[in-house]
TORTIPA-946229 format. One record per atom (N, C-alpha, C, CB): residue number from 1; x, y, z. Coordinates in steps of 0.02 Angstrom, whole numbers. Glycine has a CB too. Example, Ala and Ser with C-alpha at 12.3 -4.5 7.8 and 13.67 -1.06 7.14 Angstrom:
<atoms>
1|660|-284|390
1|615|-225|390
1|660|-165|390
1|565|-224|452
2|642|-112|354
2|684|-53|357
2|645|2|394
2|704|-30|286
</atoms>
This chain:
<atoms>
1|662|-1906|761
1|718|-1913|806
1|753|-1846|811
1|767|-1968|782
2|774|-1827|872
2|810|-1765|883
2|879|-1771|853
2|812|-1748|957
3|901|-1715|823
3|968|-1714|795
3|1016|-1685|848
3|970|-1672|730
4|1068|-1721|862
4|1118|-1699|911
4|1169|-1657|874
4|1152|-1760|947
5|1177|-1593|895
5|1227|-1552|861
5|1297|-1581|872
5|1224|-1479|886
6|1335|-1587|819
6|1402|-1614|824
6|1406|-1688|809
6|1429|-1603|892
7|1348|-1721|799
7|1350|-1792|782
7|1362|-1800|708
7|1283|-1827|803
8|1378|-1860|687
8|1397|-1874|618
8|1341|-1852|571
8|1412|-1949|609
9|1361|-1819|517
9|1313|-1798|467
9|1286|-1728|476
9|1257|-1845|466
10|1311|-1691|525
10|1289|-1622|536
10|1344|-1573|516
10|1268|-1611|609
11|1325|-1511|508
11|1375|-1460|491
11|1423|-1447|550
11|1341|-1395|470
12|1399|-1455|611
12|1443|-1448|669
12|1495|-1503|670
12|1402|-1448|734
13|1476|-1563|652
13|1524|-1618|648
13|1575|-1606|593
13|1487|-1685|636
14|1552|-1578|537
14|1598|-1561|483
14|1650|-1510|508
14|1560|-1532|422
15|1627|-1461|546
15|1673|-1411|574
15|1722|-1442|623
15|1634|-1354|608
16|1698|-1487|666
16|1742|-1521|713
16|1795|-1562|677
16|1701|-1566|760
17|1774|-1599|626
17|1821|-1642|589
17|1871|-1600|550
17|1783|-1687|540
18|1848|-1545|522
18|1894|-1501|485
18|1945|-1470|534
18|1855|-1446|448
19|1922|-1450|593
19|1968|-1424|643
19|2019|-1477|666
19|1930|-1399|703
20|1996|-1539|675
20|2042|-1593|693
20|2095|-1602|640
20|2004|-1658|704
21|2075|-1601|578
21|2122|-1610|523
21|2173|-1553|520
21|2085|-1616|456
22|2149|-1492|529
22|2194|-1434|526
22|2243|-1435|584
22|2153|-1369|526
23|2218|-1446|645
23|2262|-1445|703
23|2311|-1504|702
23|2221|-1446|767
24|2289|-1562|680
24|2334|-1619|676
24|2387|-1608|623
24|2295|-1683|660
25|2368|-1579|567
25|2417|-1564|514
25|2468|-1512|539
25|2381|-1538|450
26|2444|-1461|575
26|2489|-1410|602
26|2537|-1441|653
26|2449|-1353|634
27|2511|-1486|694
27|2554|-1519|743
27|2608|-1560|708
27|2512|-1564|789
28|2588|-1597|658
28|2636|-1637|620
28|2686|-1593|584
28|2600|-1682|569
29|2664|-1537|557
29|2709|-1492|522
29|2760|-1462|569
29|2668|-1436|488
30|2738|-1436|626
30|2785|-1406|673
30|2833|-1457|702
30|2747|-1371|729
31|2811|-1518|713
31|2856|-1569|738
31|2907|-1589|685
31|2816|-1630|762
32|2886|-1592|623
32|2931|-1613|570
32|2981|-1558|550
32|2891|-1633|509
33|2967|-1496|568
33|3014|-1443|554
33|3077|-1450|595
33|2982|-1375|566
34|3072|-1482|653
34|3130|-1494|695
34|3175|-1547|664
34|3110|-1514|766
35|3238|-1534|664
35|3285|-1579|631
35|3293|-1644|669
35|3353|-1545|622
36|3291|-1641|734
36|3308|-1699|775
36|3248|-1727|813
36|3361|-1679|824
37|3188|-1723|785
37|3130|-1747|823
37|3132|-1823|833
37|3066|-1728|787
38|3166|-1859|790
38|3167|-1932|795
38|3213|-1957|851
38|3190|-1961|729
39|3247|-1912|885
39|3291|-1932|940
39|3252|-1951|1003
39|3339|-1875|956
40|3190|-1931|1007
40|3150|-1945|1067
40|3088|-1984|1048
40|3132|-1879|1103
41|3074|-2034|1086
41|3017|-2078|1072
41|2951|-2041|1076
41|3017|-2137|1120
42|2944|-1994|1122
42|2882|-1956|1129
42|2867|-1916|1066
42|2885|-1910|1189
43|2919|-1888|1035
43|2909|-1850|974
43|2889|-1895|916
43|2972|-1810|956
44|2921|-1953|912
44|2903|-2002|860
44|2831|-2027|870
44|2952|-2061|860
45|2812|-2036|933
45|2745|-2058|949
45|2693|-2006|926
45|2738|-2071|1024
46|2708|-1942|938
46|2663|-1889|917
46|2656|-1888|841
46|2687|-1821|942
47|2711|-1896|806
47|2709|-1897|732
47|2667|-1956|708
47|2780|-1900|703
48|2675|-2014|740
48|2637|-2073|720
48|2563|-2064|731
48|2662|-2135|758
49|2544|-2038|789
49|2474|-2029|805
49|2442|-1975|761
49|2465|-2010|879
50|2478|-1921|748
50|2451|-1870|703
50|2444|-1898|633
50|2496|-1807|703
51|2488|-1943|614
51|2482|-1977|550
51|2421|-2021|546
51|2545|-2017|536
52|2395|-2044|602
52|2333|-2083|604
52|2272|-2038|607
52|2333|-2131|663
53|2277|-1984|644
53|2220|-1939|655
53|2202|-1902|591
53|2235|-1890|711
54|2251|-1881|552
54|2238|-1841|493
54|2193|-1878|443
54|2303|-1822|459
55|2210|-1939|421
55|2164|-1972|373
55|2097|-1990|404
55|2197|-2035|346
56|2095|-2008|468
56|2031|-2024|501
56|1986|-1963|501
56|2044|-2047|574
57|2011|-1906|523
57|1971|-1846|527
57|1952|-1820|458
57|2007|-1791|566
58|1998|-1824|411
58|1984|-1799|344
58|1931|-1841|309
58|2048|-1798|302
59|1936|-1907|317
59|1886|-1950|284
59|1817|-1940|316
59|1907|-2024|290
60|1814|-1932|382
60|1749|-1919|413
60|1724|-1849|398
60|1755|-1928|489
61|1769|-1801|385
61|1747|-1734|363
61|1716|-1739|293
61|1807|-1685|361
62|1744|-1781|251
62|1714|-1792|185
62|1644|-1823|191
62|1759|-1837|142
63|1638|-1872|236
63|1572|-1904|247
63|1522|-1852|273
63|1579|-1963|296
64|1544|-1812|321
64|1500|-1761|349
64|1481|-1709|296
64|1534|-1726|408
65|1529|-1688|256
65|1514|-1640|203
65|1464|-1667|154
65|1578|-1620|167
66|1472|-1730|135
66|1425|-1761|89
66|1356|-1767|121
66|1451|-1831|68
67|1354|-1786|184
67|1289|-1793|219
67|1253|-1726|224
67|1300|-1822|288
68|1291|-1672|235
68|1261|-1606|239
68|1235|-1584|170
68|1311|-1554|266
69|1274|-1598|118
69|1253|-1578|51
69|1190|-1614|28
69|1309|-1591|2
70|1185|-1679|41
70|1126|-1716|18
70|1071|-1717|71
70|1146|-1788|1
71|1084|-1685|128
71|1036|-1680|183
71|1011|-1748|206
71|976|-1637|162
72|1057|-1794|213
72|1041|-1861|235
72|1092|-1882|288
72|1040|-1912|175
73|1077|-1868|353
73|1125|-1886|405
73|1135|-1961|411
73|1103|-1857|472
74|1194|-1980|432
74|1213|-2050|440
74|1185|-2076|506
74|1290|-2059|436
75|1139|-2122|504
75|1107|-2146|566
75|1104|-2222|570
75|1037|-2118|570
76|1157|-2255|550
76|1159|-2328|556
76|1199|-2346|618
76|1190|-2361|492
77|1171|-2386|663
77|1203|-2399|727
77|1273|-2431|720
77|1160|-2444|769
78|1282|-2477|674
78|1347|-2510|666
78|1401|-2462|645
78|1342|-2565|616
79|1386|-2420|597
79|1436|-2371|574
79|1450|-2320|628
79|1411|-2335|510
80|1397|-2298|663
80|1406|-2249|716
80|1448|-2278|773
80|1338|-2225|743
81|1439|-2342|788
81|1479|-2375|840
81|1553|-2376|821
81|1454|-2446|852
82|1568|-2390|758
82|1638|-2389|734
82|1667|-2319|740
82|1642|-2414|662
83|1628|-2269|722
83|1652|-2200|727
83|1663|-2180|800
83|1601|-2152|694
84|1618|-2200|844
84|1626|-2184|915
84|1689|-2218|943
84|1564|-2207|956
85|1699|-2282|927
85|1759|-2317|951
85|1823|-2287|922
85|1754|-2392|934
86|1821|-2270|858
86|1880|-2239|827
86|1897|-2173|858
86|1869|-2231|753
87|1846|-2132|869
87|1857|-2067|902
87|1884|-2076|973
87|1793|-2026|903
88|1856|-2124|1008
88|1877|-2136|1077
88|1951|-2157|1080
88|1833|-2190|1110
89|1969|-2205|1039
89|2038|-2230|1039
89|2086|-2175|1017
89|2045|-2292|992
90|2069|-2140|963
90|2115|-2088|939
90|2118|-2029|986
90|2093|-2065|870
91|2065|-2014|1021
91|2069|-1958|1068
91|2114|-1976|1128
91|1999|-1938|1093
92|2110|-2038|1151
92|2155|-2059|1205
92|2228|-2059|1182
92|2135|-2130|1230
93|2240|-2085|1122
93|2308|-2086|1096
93|2335|-2016|1083
93|2311|-2127|1031
94|2292|-1971|1060
94|2314|-1902|1048
94|2330|-1867|1114
94|2260|-1863|1011
95|2290|-1878|1164
95|2305|-1848|1230
95|2370|-1875|1258
95|2247|-1862|1280
96|2381|-1940|1251
96|2443|-1969|1275
96|2504|-1942|1237
96|2441|-2046|1268
97|2498|-1935|1172
97|2553|-1910|1132
97|2568|-1837|1148
97|2538|-1917|1057
98|2516|-1797|1154
98|2527|-1726|1170
98|2556|-1718|1240
98|2461|-1687|1165
99|2532|-1757|1288
99|2558|-1752|1356
99|2631|-1774|1361
99|2515|-1794|1404
100|2648|-1828|1326
100|2717|-1852|1329
100|2763|-1802|1294
100|2724|-1921|1297
101|2740|-1771|1241
101|2780|-1720|1207
101|2793|-1661|1251
101|2747|-1698|1141
102|2741|-1638|1286
102|2750|-1582|1332
102|2799|-1600|1388
102|2682|-1561|1363
103|2794|-1661|1413
103|2841|-1683|1465
103|2913|-1683|1442
103|2822|-1752|1489
104|2926|-1707|1382
104|2995|-1708|1356
104|3019|-1638|1342
104|2998|-1751|1292
105|2977|-1595|1315
105|2997|-1526|1302
105|3012|-1490|1367
105|2942|-1488|1263
106|2973|-1503|1419
106|2985|-1472|1484
106|3052|-1494|1512
106|2929|-1490|1533
107|3068|-1558|1505
107|3133|-1582|1529
107|3189|-1551|1489
107|3137|-1659|1525
108|3181|-1545|1423
108|3233|-1515|1382
108|3244|-1441|1398
108|3215|-1522|1308
109|3190|-1406|1413
109|3197|-1335|1430
109|3228|-1324|1498
109|3129|-1302|1427
110|3215|-1370|1545
110|3241|-1361|1613
110|3310|-1392|1624
110|3193|-1391|1662
111|3334|-1429|1575
111|3401|-1458|1583
111|3453|-1403|1574
111|3412|-1515|1532
112|3509|-1414|1606
112|3562|-1363|1604
112|3603|-1367|1540
112|3607|-1371|1664
113|3596|-1420|1503
113|3634|-1425|1441
113|3597|-1389|1385
113|3645|-1499|1422
114|3634|-1366|1338
114|3603|-1331|1281
114|3603|-1377|1220
114|3641|-1264|1266
115|3578|-1438|1230
115|3577|-1486|1176
115|3529|-1464|1121
115|3557|-1555|1202
116|3472|-1436|1141
116|3424|-1411|1092
116|3419|-1336|1098
116|3355|-1445|1102
117|3423|-1301|1043
117|3411|-1228|1046
117|3338|-1214|1065
117|3428|-1194|979
118|3327|-1155|1090
118|3260|-1135|1112
118|3211|-1135|1053
118|3262|-1065|1144
119|3235|-1118|992
119|3188|-1116|935
119|3160|-1184|919
119|3223|-1087|874
120|3199|-1237|928
120|3173|-1305|917
120|3122|-1323|971
120|3230|-1357|916
121|3137|-1305|1033
121|3091|-1320|1088
121|3025|-1282|1079
121|3123|-1304|1155
122|3029|-1221|1055
122|2967|-1184|1044
122|2926|-1215|988
122|2982|-1109|1028
123|2958|-1242|938
123|2921|-1279|885
123|2887|-1340|914
123|2969|-1299|828
124|2922|-1375|957
124|2893|-1434|988
124|2835|-1415|1034
124|2947|-1473|1027
125|2841|-1359|1068
125|2786|-1336|1111
125|2724|-1318|1069
125|2809|-1275|1152
126|2735|-1285|1013
126|2679|-1268|969
126|2647|-1332|942
126|2702|-1223|911
127|2689|-1380|925
127|2663|-1444|900
127|2621|-1478|953
127|2721|-1490|879
128|2643|-1477|1015
128|2604|-1507|1070
128|2539|-1469|1081
128|2646|-1509|1134
129|2542|-1403|1076
129|2480|-1363|1085
129|2430|-1379|1030
129|2497|-1287|1084
130|2453|-1387|969
130|2408|-1405|914
130|2379|-1476|925
130|2445|-1402|846
131|2420|-1520|953
131|2395|-1588|968
131|2342|-1586|1023
131|2454|-1634|989
132|2351|-1543|1073
132|2300|-1536|1124
132|2235|-1508|1096
132|2326|-1491|1181
133|2240|-1460|1050
133|2179|-1434|1018
133|2145|-1487|976
133|2196|-1372|975
134|2184|-1527|942
134|2156|-1583|903
134|2122|-1633|949
134|2211|-1618|861
135|2153|-1646|1007
135|2122|-1692|1055
135|2056|-1665|1080
135|2170|-1705|1114
136|2055|-1601|1095
136|1993|-1570|1121
136|1936|-1579|1071
136|2005|-1496|1135
137|1949|-1566|1007
137|1897|-1574|957
137|1878|-1647|946
137|1919|-1543|891
138|1928|-1691|949
138|1915|-1762|941
138|1873|-1789|998
138|1981|-1801|936
139|1888|-1767|1058
139|1849|-1789|1116
139|1778|-1762|1113
139|1883|-1767|1181
140|1771|-1701|1088
140|1704|-1674|1079
140|1664|-1714|1029
140|1708|-1602|1056
141|1696|-1734|974
141|1661|-1776|924
141|1641|-1842|954
141|1707|-1788|863
142|1686|-1871|994
142|1671|-1934|1028
142|1610|-1927|1073
142|1731|-1958|1068
143|1607|-1874|1113
143|1552|-1865|1159
143|1486|-1853|1124
143|1566|-1807|1207
144|1486|-1812|1071
144|1424|-1800|1033
144|1398|-1863|1002
144|1436|-1747|979
145|1442|-1903|972
145|1420|-1965|940
145|1400|-2018|991
145|1475|-1992|895
146|1433|-2019|1048
146|1414|-2065|1101
146|1345|-2047|1128
146|1466|-2063|1158
147|1330|-1983|1131
147|1265|-1960|1154
147|1210|-1982|1105
147|1265|-1883|1161
148|1226|-1984|1041
148|1177|-2003|991
148|1167|-2079|988
148|1198|-1977|923
149|1217|-2118|1006
149|1215|-2191|997
149|1156|-2224|1032
149|1279|-2220|1023
150|1139|-2209|1095
150|1082|-2243|1126
150|1015|-2224|1095
150|1081|-2226|1200
151|1011|-2167|1060
151|948|-2145|1030
151|931|-2185|967
151|952|-2071|1014
152|980|-2221|940
152|966|-2258|877
152|934|-2323|890
152|1029|-2269|838
</atoms>
């Protein structure tokens, strides 16, 4: 059977999962540095979704790392289906959280009131950018694994 680069159990998948974990952690860190992030639902939503993405990506990075070390890729259709569905759901939720955060930050920056200092808004922008990067890697993992699913 052909090995799809980026599918579960490959070194490319390990890199994708590690990148997801790093970018999601950075997004959560930058959002949590803001004192008043809980004032807006979009910011709380981003924190919640990043709190789901981090353990998902980290645990699958561990599985990928183990599969690479023992040279035994994971090729069971049921497990791969769960991974594909999990990646799909989390990538949609991550995109929604990052987009809503960018929308709220844009409104805060364009409002005439100085309720939030620029330094807080820039932290929120960096957090949203990290969430978009995490989404990009998550969606890539979803597509690679979806591509492998019919071959099993």
